[in-house]
Backbone as a ProteinNet text record, in pm:
[ID]
protein_1_A
[PRIMARY]
MQDNLTPYALVADDDPLLRMDASDILQEAGFRVHEAAGYDDAVSILKEAGASIQLLFTDVQMPPGQMNGFHLARHCARDWPDIKILVASGQIKPGPGDMPDGAVFVSKPFSSKVIHDRLQELLPDGQKPEPLLKMAHRSTRS
[TERTIARY]
6063.3	5987.8	5880.4	5776.3	5634.7	5495.1	5451	5325.6	5215.3	5109.4	5046.2	5084.6	5167.6	5230.3	5294	5305.9	5396.9	5313.7	5354.8	5247.8	5277.7	5145.2	5146.8	5178.1	5206.7	5241	5216	5133.8	5104.1	5152.9	5218.6	5350.2	5250.8	5233.3	5148.2	5203	5244.9	5343.8	5306.9	5346.9	5247.8	5369.1	5476.8	5600.5	5619	5617.6	5678.5	5778.5	5881.8	6038.5	6028.8	5982.9	6012.6	5941.7	5812.8	5705.2	5771.2	5826.5	5911.5	6017.3	6137.4	6211.8	6211.3	6108.1	5986.4	5924.6	5881.4	5885	5956.6	6061.9	6182.1	6291.7	6266.2	6256	6205.8	6079.8	5997.9	5987.3	6017.8	6035.3	6130.8	6257.5	6383.9	6371	6274.2	6273.3	6155.4	6072.5	6007.9	5875.5	5814	5657.2	5632.5	5500.8	5475.2	5413.1	5403.7	5325.6	5247	5135.3	5069	5132	5083.8	5066.3	4998.1	4998.5	4891.9	4963.1	4900.4	4976.6	4888.9	4813.7	4815.9	4665.4	4602	4501.7	4376.3	4374	4255.8	4234.5	4360.3	4388.6	4434.8	4517.2	4571.4	4437.1	4317.4	4246.6	4066.2	4092.2	4066.4	4104.2	4230.5	4315.7	4308.5	4273.7	4299	4142.2	4056.3	3892	3899.7	3998	3977.7	4066.2	4193.8	4259.3	4304.8	4229	4265.5	4333.9	4247.9	4289	4400.8	4415.5	4603.7	4741.1	4727.2	4785.8	4862	4951.1	5040.9	5146.4	5158.9	5215.3	5153.7	5134.3	5162.3	5287	5276	5437.6	5385.3	5368.9	5317.7	5391.8	5402.3	5468.7	5328.6	5417.8	5324.9	5266.8	5344.7	5291.8	5207.5	5118	4980.6	4959.9	4873.2	4841.6	4729.4	4729	4642.6	4498.3	4472.3	4283.6	4225.4	4400	4391.8	4419.2	4321.3	4427.4	4571.5	4608.3	4801.7	4811.3	4985	4982.2	4974	4927.2	4883.2	4779.1	4706.6	4513.7	4542.4	4589.6	4597.8	4613.4	4722.5	4774.3	4681.1	4626	4563.9	4377.2	4329.6	4231.9	4258.9	4348.6	4436.7	4436.4	4486.9	4502.5	4342.8	4263.6	4130.1	4038.9	4071.8	4010.8	4024.7	4169.6	4247.9	4375.7	4338.1	4456.9	4528.1	4549.3	4664.9	4739.8	4738.8	4845.5	4943.8	5032.3	5155.7	5153.6	5240.8	5245	5406.5	5417.3	5567.9	5519.2	5578.9	5540.4	5673.1	5661.1	5820.2	5774.5	5917.4	5920.8	6002.3	6027.6	6204.1	6089.4	6053	5959.1	5953.5	5803.2	5775.4	5772.3	5775.4	5812.2	5670.8	5635	5500.1	5506.3	5401.9	5367	5279.9	5214.3	5121.2	5021.6	4961.1	4844.5	4866.9	4931.6	4989.9	4978.8	5030.9	5100.3	5027.3	4956	4840	4941.6	4923.5	5002.4	5079.4	5210.4	5286.9	5314.1	5280.5	5339.2	5495	5553.2	5707.1	5723	5822.4	5830.9	5981.1	6036.2	6133.9	6166.5	6222.3	6310.9	6351.1	6315.7	6422.4	6464.1	6597.1	6600.1	6667.1	6567.8	6623.5	6716.5	6772.9	6855.7	6778.4	6779.6	6717.9	6745	6847.2	6921.9	6819.2	6804.3	6711.5	6603.2	6557.7	6427	6404.7	6437	6542.3	6475.7	6595.6	6615.9	6478.3	6382	6250.9	6164.4	6198.4	6083.6	6136.4	6192.3	6249.2	6245.7	6204.1	6174.1	5966.5	5956.8	5787.6	5743.9	5783.5	5712.3	5747.2	5677.2	5697.5	5738.7	5876.4	5919.5	5806.6	5739.6	5597.1	5528.1	5556.3	5477.1	5627.6	5782.1	5814.8	5836.1	5860.8	5884	6019.3	6035	6183.1	6303.5	6278.9	6431.7	6454.4	6352.7	6370.1	6448.9	6422.9	6405.7	6589.3	6594.5	6766.6	6881.5	6797.9	6871.5	6892.4	6848.2	6854.2	6945.2	6930.5	6974.1	7155.8	7212.5	7283.2	7373.5	7290.4	7334.4	7354.4	7353.2	7377.6	7459	7511.4	7618.5	7757.8	7707.9	7841.1	7895.1
-5967.7	-6103.7	-5951.3	-5980.9	-5881.6	-5926.9	-5882.3	-5953.8	-5838.2	-5884.4	-5771	-5712.5	-5685	-5551.2	-5446.9	-5472.8	-5396.8	-5295.2	-5214.4	-5096.8	-5052.5	-4996.1	-4957.4	-4811.9	-4773.7	-4687.8	-4654.3	-4549.8	-4496.2	-4401	-4443.8	-4376.8	-4270.7	-4191.3	-4110.3	-4061.4	-4112.5	-4005.1	-4068.9	-3960.7	-3994.5	-4101.5	-4099.6	-4089	-4253.7	-4326.5	-4425.7	-4474.5	-4461.3	-4449.3	-4436.3	-4270.4	-4218	-4316.4	-4321.3	-4372.9	-4542.4	-4612.9	-4720.5	-4755.5	-4579.8	-4565.7	-4570	-4411.7	-4428.7	-4531.5	-4611.2	-4757.2	-4792	-4845.7	-4932.4	-4859.3	-4748.1	-4599.8	-4670.4	-4702.8	-4695.7	-4860.8	-4891.6	-5062.7	-5132.6	-5060.5	-5084.1	-5025.7	-4897.9	-4869.1	-4947.1	-5034.5	-5154.9	-5135.4	-5065.4	-4993.6	-5165	-5215.2	-5243.8	-5135.6	-5136.1	-4993.1	-5039.6	-4957.5	-4966.1	-4799.2	-4801.6	-4717.6	-4682.1	-4548.6	-4487.2	-4413.1	-4378.4	-4303.5	-4160	-4095.2	-3999.9	-3979.8	-3860.8	-3818.5	-3900.6	-3947.7	-4032.4	-4126.2	-4213.5	-4399.5	-4346.9	-4237.7	-4277.6	-4244.2	-4169.6	-4156.6	-4268.7	-4379.2	-4446.1	-4576.3	-4589.1	-4663.7	-4624.2	-4460.4	-4452.8	-4484.8	-4473	-4491.4	-4673.5	-4737.2	-4829.7	-4925.4	-4846.2	-4891.4	-4806.5	-4679.2	-4552.6	-4647.1	-4715.2	-4744.3	-4835.2	-4861.6	-4933.2	-4850.2	-4759.3	-4693.6	-4594.4	-4596.7	-4503.9	-4365.2	-4436.9	-4270.6	-4256.5	-4115.2	-4092.2	-4019.1	-4073.6	-4041.1	-3972.1	-3798	-3857.3	-3695.8	-3705.5	-3597.1	-3483.5	-3401.8	-3234.1	-3243.4	-3268.7	-3293.1	-3420.7	-3396	-3563.1	-3550.5	-3620.1	-3606.7	-3526.5	-3433.3	-3343.6	-3399.9	-3256.5	-3307.8	-3334.7	-3375.2	-3413	-3307.3	-3345.5	-3225.3	-3281.6	-3167	-3211.4	-3248.5	-3296.5	-3362.2	-3235.4	-3135.6	-3084.5	-3060.8	-3083	-3097.6	-3228.9	-3334.9	-3448.1	-3506.5	-3399.7	-3408.9	-3339.5	-3237.8	-3143.7	-3235	-3284.5	-3423.2	-3536.4	-3567.8	-3652.8	-3633.4	-3552.6	-3506.1	-3464.7	-3424	-3403.6	-3528.3	-3613.5	-3724.2	-3876.3	-3884.9	-3959.3	-3889.1	-3789.9	-3720.5	-3812.6	-3953.1	-4045.6	-4030.1	-4037.7	-4068.3	-3977.7	-4016.9	-3894	-3840.7	-3730.1	-3711.2	-3634.7	-3679.1	-3678.3	-3604.2	-3518.7	-3456.9	-3455.8	-3453.2	-3430.2	-3361.4	-3272.8	-3169.6	-3180.2	-3179.1	-3125.9	-3008	-2938.2	-2789.8	-2655.5	-2732.3	-2677.9	-2668.7	-2559.9	-2544.6	-2503.2	-2581.2	-2526.7	-2388.1	-2326.7	-2176.6	-2190.5	-2073.4	-2075.5	-2113.8	-2232.9	-2245	-2454.7	-2443.3	-2575.9	-2693.6	-2721.5	-2807.9	-2845.4	-2942.6	-2944.3	-2931.3	-2890.4	-2903	-3028.3	-3032.8	-3171.5	-3261.5	-3209.3	-3248.8	-3228	-3308.4	-3245.4	-3266.3	-3190.9	-3150.6	-3207.8	-3255.7	-3276.9	-3257.8	-3220.3	-3165.3	-3304.9	-3286.2	-3396.2	-3320	-3363.9	-3536.8	-3551.7	-3690.2	-3699.4	-3863.3	-3901.5	-4031	-4102.3	-4180.3	-4264.8	-4226.5	-4185.4	-4119.6	-4009.4	-3902.4	-3833.8	-3837.1	-3960.8	-3944.6	-4077.7	-4183.5	-4166.2	-4101.9	-3975.9	-3896	-3863.6	-3805.2	-3749.7	-3843.4	-3967.5	-4057.9	-4038.3	-4029.3	-4026.9	-3933.4	-3786	-3671.6	-3661.4	-3740.4	-3785.6	-3869.2	-3904.5	-4076.9	-4076.9	-4069.7	-4113.2	-4282.9	-4280.1	-4409.1	-4524.6	-4497	-4633.3	-4657.2	-4577.6	-4581.2	-4633.4	-4604.6	-4677.8	-4797.5	-4819.8	-4978.4	-5020	-5177.3	-5181.6	-5147.1	-5180.7	-5177.5	-4986	-4902.3	-4745.2	-4717.4	-4826.5	-4803.9	-4828.6	-4915.3	-4992.2	-4895.9	-4877.4	-4718.9	-4640.4	-4573.6	-4425.6	-4517.3	-4609.3	-4675.6	-4644.8	-4691.9	-4703.3	-4605.5	-4493.2	-4329.3	-4243.9	-4316.1	-4249.7	-4320.8	-4413.7	-4465.9	-4451.3	-4367	-4359.3	-4220.5
14338.1	14395.2	14462.1	14350	14362.8	14431	14540.7	14599.9	14601.9	14718.1	14734	14800.7	14850.8	14922.5	14853.3	14706.2	14656.6	14651	14563.8	14545.4	14406.7	14351.9	14240.3	14196.1	14075.4	14011.7	13889	13861.6	13749.2	13619	13511.5	13444.4	13341.9	13311.8	13201.6	13157.6	13006.2	12899	12786.5	12695.8	12562.6	12432.2	12486.5	12435.5	12497.5	12388.5	12466.5	12503.9	12473.4	12522.8	12642.6	12670.5	12804.2	12901.1	12826.5	12916.8	12990.2	12889.1	12929	13050.8	13006.2	13022	13222.7	13221.1	13356.5	13427.6	13350.8	13434.8	13473.2	13382.4	13423	13551.4	13617.7	13716	13796.6	13783.1	13901.8	13983.1	13872.1	13906.5	13976.8	13934.3	14034.2	14119.7	14170.1	14295	14392.5	14329	14384.7	14350.3	14257.2	14206.6	14088.7	14094.9	13980.6	13891.7	13810.2	13714.6	13641.5	13647.5	13511.8	13433.4	13295.1	13184	13109.9	13077.4	13020.7	12939.7	12795.2	12680.7	12702.1	12797.7	12794.3	12895.6	12884.4	12985.5	13025	12904.5	12940.2	12932.4	12910.9	12955	13100.4	13170.1	13291.6	13364.9	13370.8	13446.8	13411.6	13307.8	13327.1	13417.1	13386.8	13590.9	13650.5	13702.4	13814.3	13861.7	13765.7	13847.1	13845.6	13787.1	13822.7	13881.2	13928.9	14029.2	14112.2	14108.3	14197.9	14373.7	14440.9	14519.5	14606.7	14455.3	14488.1	14388.6	14420.8	14328.3	14436	14412.3	14546.9	14461.8	14362.7	14338	14166.1	14082.8	13973.8	13932.4	13804.5	13752.4	13626.5	13563.3	13476	13400.9	13300.2	13189.7	13164.8	13108.3	13103.3	12986.9	12874.4	12730.4	12708.1	12661.1	12647.2	12476.7	12437.3	12330.9	12273.5	12099.5	12088.7	12131.3	12158.9	12184.1	12350.4	12427.1	12587.5	12700.1	12776.7	12887.9	12875.2	12940.7	12995.7	13158.8	13114.7	13282.9	13399.6	13425	13496.3	13539.8	13456	13422.2	13526.1	13505.7	13557.1	13672.4	13744.9	13853.6	13914.9	13902.6	14014.5	14023.3	13928.8	13856.8	14024	13986.6	14089.7	14192	14222.4	14366.5	14452.5	14383.8	14401.4	14428.8	14310.8	14355.8	14417.7	14398	14458.3	14560.7	14702	14734.7	14811.6	14826.4	14889.7	14826.9	14609.6	14593.3	14572.8	14582.5	14564.7	14430.7	14409.6	14211.2	14213.9	14089	14044.2	13882.4	13895.1	13713.1	13681.7	13490	13438.9	13307.1	13334.3	13164.7	13093.1	12988.4	12935.5	12828.4	12841.8	12768.5	12849.3	12943.8	13035.3	13176.7	13274.5	13394.9	13449.5	13573	13606.9	13705.8	13638.7	13681.8	13762.2	13852.8	13970.6	13960.5	14032.5	14033.9	13934.4	13866.9	13723.4	13847.6	13943.4	14033.1	14201.2	14191.7	14337	14462.1	14579.3	14662.9	14683.2	14786.3	14760.2	14653.6	14538.9	14427.9	14380.3	14361.9	14302	14180.4	14079.1	13957.7	13954.3	13804	13772.7	13640.8	13609.1	13440.9	13396.2	13251.1	13149.5	13135.1	13044.7	13098.4	13233.1	13262.4	13434.7	13467.6	13512.5	13520.7	13641	13641.3	13770.6	13905.4	13890	14035.8	14088	13948.8	14068.5	14087.5	14012.3	14065.8	14179.7	14160.5	14289.5	14459.4	14413	14502.7	14560	14400.7	14428.2	14547.4	14508.9	14534.1	14704.6	14743.1	14899.3	14928.5	14873.7	14921	14897.4	14862	14828.9	14932	14967.3	15016.1	15156.9	15215.6	15356.4	15370.1	15498.7	15496.3	15504.4	15529.6	15534.9	15438.4	15363.6	15142.5	15092.7	15125	15053.1	14994	14868	14892.6	14858.1	14914.5	14972	14965.7	14811.3	14690.6	14771.5	14729.4	14728.7	14895.3	14971	15127.5	15164.1	15062.9	15069.9	14983.7	14883.7	14793.3	14907.9	15019.4	15069.8	15209.6	15249.9	15357.3	15295.1	15147.5	15081.3	15103.6	15025.6	15027.2	15147.9	15253.3	15375.1	15440	15387.2	15434.7	15356.3	15250.2	15162.7	15202.4
[MASK]
++++++++++++++++++++++++++++++++++++++++++++++++++++++++++++++++++++++++++++++++++++++++++++++++++++++++++++++++++++++++++++++++++++++++++++++

C-alpha cells in the first residue's frame, strides 16, 4: 500500500527496459517512481516534483544531444541538495569531478540486491522506506 508518506524516486535512463527494471527494483524497496527517458525529462520532473523526490537513480548515457547522467547528478545536487543520488553505467566509470559529493556509483549490470545494498548505504534510517528497512533487518539476522 502506498500513501503520502511513501517516498518518490526518479529513474532516468534512455533504455526503456533498463528504466523499467530500475523502477521495479526501487518499487520493491518501497518507493513510488517517476520515470524519465533522458536529462531533459528528468529536469522537468525535478522542477515540478523535486520537493517530493528523495532519490535520483540515473544512467550515465542519455539520448544524443542531451547532457549525460553525471551532468544530471551534479544539477540535482546543486538545485535539490536533499535528494540522494545513485548513478549507474555499464560502460563509463566516474572520473574526478564527475559525481557530486555523497553520490554513489554502481556498475551495470546490477542485481536488485546490489541496488538495495547501495540504498542502505546512501539513505539514513529515517529516510528509508519501510520495505527497505525490513530488508536491512532480515540481512543482519541471517
